[in-house]
C-alpha positions in Angstrom: 172.1 -16.8 56.3 170.5 -13.5 55.2 170.5 -11.1 58.1 167.1 -9.6 59.0 167.9 -5.9 59.9 164.9 -5.6 62.2 166.4 -8.5 64.3 169.8 -6.8 64.1 168.3 -3.6 65.4 166.6 -5.4 68.2 169.9 -7.0 69.3 171.8 -3.7 69.1 169.3 -1.8 71.2 169.3 -4.5 73.9 173.1 -4.8 73.8 173.5 -1.0 74.2 170.9 -0.6 77.0 171.7 -4.0 78.7 168.0 -4.0 79.5 165.0 -5.5 77.6 162.4 -3.1 78.8 164.4 0.1 77.9 165.3 -1.4 74.5 161.7 -2.3 73.7 160.6 1.2 74.7 163.2 2.8 72.4 162.1 0.7 69.4 158.4 1.0 70.2 158.0 -2.7 70.6 156.6 -5.0 73.3 159.2 -6.9 75.3 157.7 -10.1 73.9 158.2 -8.9 70.3 161.8 -7.8 71.1 162.6 -11.1 72.6 161.2 -13.0 69.6 163.3 -11.0 67.2 166.5 -11.7 69.2 165.6 -15.4 69.6 165.2 -15.7 65.8 168.5 -14.0 65.2 170.3 -16.3 67.6 168.6 -19.3 66.1 169.7 -18.3 62.6 173.3 -17.7 63.7 173.4 -20.8 65.8 174.9 -18.9 68.7 173.6 -17.3 71.9 174.3 -13.6 71.8 172.8 -12.4 75.1 172.7 -13.8 78.6 169.5 -12.9 80.4 169.6 -12.6 84.2 167.9 -11.0 87.1 170.4 -8.2 87.1 170.0 -7.3 83.4 171.5 -8.5 80.1 175.1 -9.2 79.2 176.8 -10.0 75.9 178.1 -13.5 75.4 181.5 -14.0 73.7 179.7 -14.4 70.4 177.5 -11.4 71.1 180.6 -9.3 71.7 182.2 -10.4 68.4 178.9 -9.7 66.6 178.4 -6.2 68.0 180.6 -4.0 65.8 179.9 -5.9 62.6 176.2 -5.6 63.4 176.5 -1.8 63.7 178.4 -1.7 60.5 175.8 -3.8 58.7 173.0 -1.5 59.8 175.0 1.6 58.8 175.7 0.1 55.4 172.0 -0.6 54.9 171.2 3.0 55.7 173.9 4.2 53.3 172.6 2.0 50.5 169.1 3.5 50.8 170.5 7.0 50.8 172.6 6.2 47.7 169.6 5.1 45.8 167.7 8.2 46.7 170.6 10.3 45.3 169.7 13.4 47.3 171.4 15.3 50.1 169.8 13.7 53.2 169.3 16.1 56.1 171.5 15.7 59.1 169.2 14.0 61.7 169.9 15.7 65.1 168.3 14.4 68.3 168.2 16.6 71.4 167.5 15.7 75.0 167.5 17.5 78.4 164.1 19.1 77.7 163.9 20.8 81.2 166.8 22.9 80.1 165.3 23.8 76.7 168.1 22.6 74.3 166.2 23.9 71.2 167.1 27.5 72.1 170.7 26.8 71.4 170.1 24.5 68.3 167.9 27.2 66.8 170.6 29.8 66.9 172.9 27.6 64.9 170.3 26.2 62.4 168.7 29.6 61.7 172.1 31.1 61.0 172.7 30.7 57.2 176.5 31.2 57.7 176.7 28.6 60.5 176.3 25.3 58.7 176.8 23.7 55.3 174.4 22.7 52.5 172.8 19.7 54.2 169.6 20.7 56.0 169.1 19.8 59.7 166.2 17.7 60.8 165.7 17.9 64.6 164.1 15.2 66.7 163.4 14.8 70.4 165.3 12.1 72.2 164.4 10.8 75.7 167.8 10.9 77.2 171.5 10.4 76.4 171.5 6.6 76.5 168.6 6.5 74.0 170.3 9.0 71.8 173.6 7.1 71.9 171.8 3.9 70.9 170.1 5.6 67.9 173.5 7.1 66.8 175.3 3.8 66.9 172.5 2.1 64.9 172.6 4.8 62.3 169.1 6.1 63.0 170.3 9.6 63.7 173.5 11.4 62.7 174.2 13.6 65.7 173.0 14.4 69.2 172.9 17.6 71.3 172.5 17.6 75.1 174.5 17.0 78.2 177.1 14.3 77.8 178.5 12.0 80.5 180.4 8.7 80.4 178.3 5.8 79.2 180.8 3.0 79.4 180.0 -0.4 77.9 182.0 0.4 74.7 179.8 3.2 73.6 182.1 6.0 74.7 184.8 4.9 72.3 182.4 4.6 69.4 181.1 8.2 69.8 183.0 11.4 69.2 182.0 14.5 71.1 182.7 18.2 71.5 181.6 20.6 74.3 180.0 23.6 72.6 178.2 25.6 75.2 178.3 26.5 79.0 175.2 28.1 80.4 174.8 29.8 83.8 172.1 28.2 85.9 169.5 29.9 88.1 167.5 28.6 91.0 163.7 28.6 90.3 161.5 29.0 93.4 157.8 29.3 94.1 156.4 32.5 95.6 156.2 31.1 99.1 159.7 29.9 99.3 161.6 31.7 102.1 164.4 32.7 99.7 162.1 33.9 96.8 162.8 37.6 97.5 166.5 37.3 97.3 168.4 39.2 94.5 171.0 36.4 94.3 171.7 33.1 96.2 174.8 31.0 96.8 174.3 27.3 96.0 174.8 26.4 99.6 171.8 28.6 100.6 169.6 25.9 99.0 171.0 22.9 100.9 168.1 22.8 103.4 165.4 23.0 100.6 164.0 20.2 98.5 165.2 19.8 94.9 162.3 19.0 92.5 163.2 16.5 89.8 161.3 15.5 86.6 162.9 12.0 86.9 165.0 9.9 89.4 168.2 11.6 90.5 170.4 9.0 89.0 169.1 9.9 85.5 169.9 13.6 85.9 173.6 13.8 85.9 174.0 17.6 86.4 171.4 17.8 89.2 172.9 14.8 90.9 176.4 16.4 90.9 175.0 19.7 92.1 173.2 18.0 95.0 176.4 16.1 96.0 178.7 19.2 95.7 176.5 21.6 97.7 174.9 19.2 100.2 171.3 19.2 99.0 169.9 16.1 100.7 166.1 16.5 100.1 164.7 15.6 96.6 161.2 15.3 95.3 160.6 13.2 92.1 157.7 14.5 90.1 156.0 12.7 87.2 157.6 13.7 83.9 154.6 15.3 82.2 156.6 18.0 80.5 158.1 21.3 81.5 154.7 23.1 81.3 153.5 20.9 84.1 156.7 20.5 86.1 157.7 24.1 86.7 154.3 25.3 88.0 154.5 22.6 90.6 157.0 24.8 92.5 154.1 27.0 93.5 152.8 24.1 95.6 156.1 23.1 97.4 157.0 26.0 99.7 160.6 24.8 100.3 161.1 23.4 96.8 163.4 24.6 94.0 164.9 23.4 90.8 167.6 24.6 88.4 167.3 25.8 84.9 169.5 27.9 82.6 169.0 31.7 83.0 167.5 32.1 79.5 164.7 29.5 79.8 161.2 31.1 79.7 159.3 30.5 83.0 155.5 30.2 83.7 153.7 32.8 85.8 154.0 32.5 89.5 157.6 31.2 89.8 160.8 33.2 90.1 164.4 32.7 88.9 167.1 33.8 91.2 170.7 34.0 90.0 173.3 31.7 91.7 176.6 33.2 92.6 179.8 32.3 94.6 180.0 30.1 92.5 177.7 30.3 89.5 176.9 26.7 88.3 177.4 26.1 84.6 175.5 23.6 82.5 177.5 21.9 79.7 176.0 21.2 76.3 177.8 18.9 73.8 177.4 17.7 70.3 178.0 14.0 69.8 178.2 11.9 66.6 179.4 8.4 65.5 183.2 8.2 65.2 182.9 5.8 62.2 181.3 6.9 59.0 179.8 10.2 60.2 177.3 12.0 58.0 179.3 14.6 55.9 177.1 17.4 57.2 178.1 16.8 60.8 181.5 18.5 60.4 179.7 21.6 59.0 177.2 21.5 61.8 180.0 21.4 64.4 181.7 24.3 62.7 178.4 26.2 63.0 178.2 25.5 66.8 181.8 26.6 67.2 181.3 29.8 65.2 178.1 30.9 66.8 179.6 30.0 70.2 182.6 32.1 69.6 180.4 35.1 68.8 178.2 34.7 71.8 181.1 33.6 74.2 179.4 30.3 74.9 182.5 28.7 76.4 183.4 31.4 78.9 184.6 29.8 82.2 186.4 31.4 85.1 187.4 28.9 87.8 187.3 31.5 90.6 183.8 32.6 89.7 182.0 29.5 88.2 181.3 25.9 89.2 181.7 23.2 86.6 181.6 19.5 87.5 185.1 18.1 87.3 184.3 15.8 84.5 183.1 18.7 82.4 186.3 20.7 83.0 188.2 18.0 81.2 186.0 18.6 78.1 186.9 22.3 77.8 188.7 23.0 74.5 192.3 24.2 74.7 192.7 27.9 75.1 195.2 29.7 72.9 
């Protein structure tokens, strides 16, 4: 049979998310359209690839065998198009974690003419790490920048990564918060407040780990209507706070207070496909490393700073 790449893409998105709705959202399809594409693919192959159940979606034995060749087929199709065009295609870089303003860091690297190679960088906005990982594995983007955490389900082994920046994090408070006048706060000082979130806590790995480590029990989940809407909401929650890197611009009426003893650090990583990476990714990584060296982006002192244990294992070896 001749593979229909739209059907292959639908299968891969569903296999990576293990969820029809999330896969459909990522591909900008209805769930019905997504299901039809997968059904046609299964009909053509004569094998069931996915098992649909109340708890989600699982690969069948045939689906597990098809997964890596399907990724390779999609990547080969993308490479064929690029070969015909005969031009240096931009490195497509997706960023996520918009509350923490990832473009501030990316801009410092991309705008530095000595920091990356001849391939231009084309930046897009991803929703979250799982969506970015799916786009990477399907060859739709070449690299991703944001907070990385284990994804499991075979995706971790297919993606390479490098931690490139650690950023001190401040507490952001409204004017009526009882601690708004402090010059500095310990993380434990916030344990009786309410942590405002732009999404459910289980989707915000760093904030979840912070809440667990420092005993913050109260959380308030806000509608994710963008940073411009989310941060001003602190003015209306007298005991509310959130966390952002110290360099993030803030709207009027809220205050950032440095956190000390320890200072939490937010980890940013670059990730890319382990197989057949775009040649410009290596140059882009060298750019992050060089700019980071000049600005001391990876400075970490265990007695002064707090870094989630999983992130500590990502620190590059020191000379």
